[in-house]
Wavefront OBJ file of the C-alpha trace (Angstrom):
o trace
v -3.219 -5.274 14.939
v -3.168 -2.472 12.217
v -6.208 -0.809 10.656
v -4.834 0.495 6.869
v -6.248 0.917 3.108
v -6.800 -2.096 1.218
v -3.935 -2.238 -1.129
v -4.561 -4.261 -4.661
v -2.797 -7.489 -3.694
v -5.422 -7.529 -0.371
v -8.256 -8.375 -3.082
v -8.255 -12.513 -2.566
v -7.641 -12.165 0.932
v -10.896 -9.364 1.217
v -12.765 -11.995 -1.123
v -11.928 -14.553 1.794
v -12.836 -12.846 4.633
v -16.364 -11.959 3.469
v -16.805 -15.772 2.065
v -15.895 -16.793 5.699
v -17.919 -14.305 7.567
v -20.877 -14.654 5.400
v -20.932 -18.064 5.102
v -24.063 -20.087 4.925
v -25.188 -23.454 4.244
v -27.802 -22.560 1.787
v -25.466 -21.608 -0.418
v -23.949 -24.681 -0.990
v -20.385 -23.658 -2.224
v -21.771 -20.330 -4.162
v -20.130 -17.201 -3.581
v -21.683 -15.565 -0.719
v -23.636 -12.054 -1.969
v -20.994 -9.976 0.252
v -18.256 -11.354 -1.731
v -19.688 -10.835 -4.648
v -20.975 -6.945 -3.581
v -17.596 -6.083 -2.650
v -15.827 -7.377 -6.277
v -18.694 -5.417 -8.289
v -18.082 -2.054 -6.257
v -14.609 -2.402 -7.010
v -14.881 -3.393 -10.694
v -17.708 -0.577 -11.306
v -15.435 1.747 -9.667
v -17.975 2.671 -7.001
v -15.513 1.843 -3.959
v -14.305 5.187 -2.246
v -10.341 4.049 -1.870
v -9.514 5.740 0.895
v -12.506 4.161 2.602
v -11.800 0.545 1.927
v -10.069 -0.414 4.939
v -8.370 -3.736 6.045
v -7.930 -5.085 9.471
v -4.558 -6.536 9.554
v -2.672 -8.697 12.272
v 0.371 -10.629 11.879
v 0.498 -9.669 8.477
v -2.469 -11.498 7.587
v -6.092 -9.547 6.545
v -8.891 -10.768 9.294
v -11.156 -7.703 8.514
v -12.690 -5.024 6.114
v -15.173 -2.296 5.728
v -15.820 -0.612 2.314
v -17.490 2.766 1.593
v -18.979 3.388 -1.691
v -20.671 6.193 -3.459
v -24.007 6.312 -3.164
v -26.599 9.449 -3.156
v -29.569 10.993 -1.113
v -31.656 12.786 -3.840
v -29.001 14.066 -5.896
v -26.857 15.038 -2.993
v -23.393 12.858 -2.564
v -23.384 10.249 0.319
v -21.634 7.117 1.057
v -23.269 3.695 1.541
v -21.308 1.530 4.018
v -20.853 -2.194 3.436
v -20.238 -4.617 3.601
v -18.240 -5.116 6.763
v -16.734 -8.560 7.500
v -14.408 -10.166 9.907
v -13.238 -13.576 9.734
v -15.288 -15.690 12.446
v -12.216 -17.134 14.372
v -11.313 -13.139 15.306
v -15.168 -12.038 15.425
v -15.842 -10.150 18.711
v -12.469 -9.205 19.492
v -12.980 -5.180 18.465
v -12.125 -5.814 15.065
v -15.416 -4.417 13.830
v -15.601 -1.936 16.410
v -11.788 -0.491 15.091
v -13.123 -0.810 11.455
v -16.011 1.316 12.267
v -13.994 4.140 13.923
v -11.695 4.356 11.366
v -14.162 4.593 8.327
v -16.561 7.136 10.331
v -13.236 9.150 11.014
v -12.117 8.918 7.360
v -15.258 10.220 5.677
v -15.696 12.880 8.000
v -12.063 13.731 7.252
v -13.015 13.596 3.705
v -15.644 15.843 4.208
v -18.555 13.648 3.213
v -21.734 14.659 4.606
v -23.515 11.340 5.584
v -23.048 7.355 5.914
v -25.948 5.257 5.423
v -26.549 1.519 5.629
v -28.535 -1.355 6.463
v -27.469 -2.729 9.606
v -28.107 -4.276 12.773
v -29.969 -1.846 15.396
v -28.239 -3.124 18.289
v -24.240 -2.676 16.570
v -24.444 0.751 14.677
v -26.212 3.067 16.860
v -23.069 3.006 19.117
v -20.897 4.874 16.099
v -23.981 7.381 15.808
v -26.131 5.860 13.563
v -29.376 6.496 13.719
v -32.780 5.816 11.656
v -32.529 7.208 8.405
v -36.158 8.290 8.271
v -35.874 10.558 11.203
v -33.890 12.729 9.096
v -35.855 12.438 6.115
v -33.976 9.837 4.407
v -36.009 7.504 2.433
v -34.890 3.861 1.757
v -34.748 2.188 -1.522
v -36.731 -0.855 -0.501
v -39.313 -1.763 2.053
v -36.477 -1.821 4.893
v -37.725 -1.112 8.825
v -36.934 2.290 10.328
v -34.620 0.622 13.072
v -32.574 -1.249 10.391
v -31.884 1.678 8.014
v -29.826 4.140 9.437
v -27.672 7.135 8.713
v -24.581 8.755 10.604
v -24.189 12.292 9.869
v -20.589 13.692 9.631
v -19.528 17.155 10.348
v -20.430 18.534 6.794
v -24.075 17.107 6.761
v -26.649 19.951 6.066
v -30.284 19.495 6.633
v -30.467 19.520 3.061
v -29.306 16.161 3.319
v -33.271 14.421 2.616
v -35.017 12.305 -0.020
v -34.931 9.154 -1.607
v -31.075 7.107 -0.753
v -29.511 5.677 -3.591
v -26.809 2.888 -3.159
v -24.422 2.449 -5.846
v -25.677 -0.007 -8.915
v -23.894 -3.001 -7.475
v -26.191 -3.351 -4.589
v -29.314 -3.887 -6.757
v -27.299 -6.573 -8.543
v -25.822 -8.385 -5.428
l 1 2 3 4 5 6 7 8 9 10 11 12 13 14 15 16 17 18 19 20 21 22 23 24 25 26 27 28 29 30 31 32 33 34 35 36 37 38 39 40 41 42 43 44 45 46 47 48 49 50 51 52 53 54 55 56 57 58 59 60 61 62 63 64 65 66 67 68 69 70 71 72 73 74 75 76 77 78 79 80 81 82 83 84 85 86 87 88 89 90 91 92 93 94 95 96 97 98 99 100 101 102 103 104 105 106 107 108 109 110 111 112 113 114 115 116 117 118 119 120 121 122 123 124 125 126 127 128 129 130 131 132 133 134 135 136 137 138 139 140 141 142 143 144 145 146 147 148 149 150 151 152 153 154 155 156 157 158 159 160 161 162 163 164 165 166 167 168 169 170 171 172
């Protein structure tokens, strides 16, 4: 398996990964919100290109993670998500590999924080903690356990205040 940056030619494969990963019967053929979100973040120019990563196996895209521009108050931050793995490849370490790669990449870019809304049983193993414990407030009424931050090397205690995702998150 190879973790690499997304290429222009990967867009359809990435959409397919998210459609499969987030397929829900209630959607009745509609495009999964996560797939729409990836398209909207890209179209709006809010994707951080170096942090849109794919997992490739035997030349096929089997997973994807993306970070987009966000802010805490007026300070720059990253919003992580979505992350999607093809259902037939889930629970094989691909999500873990993508998470390590995107966190390492964000740290190498001197980003201060990555914020996400996610499952409290998965993300703490990567150093994510409840964001409210660090003075970062969610944009909606989200539980403390699900709204998390990963502080990176460039983090400073001044990284406090309301968190704002890229605009596409409010449209998805």
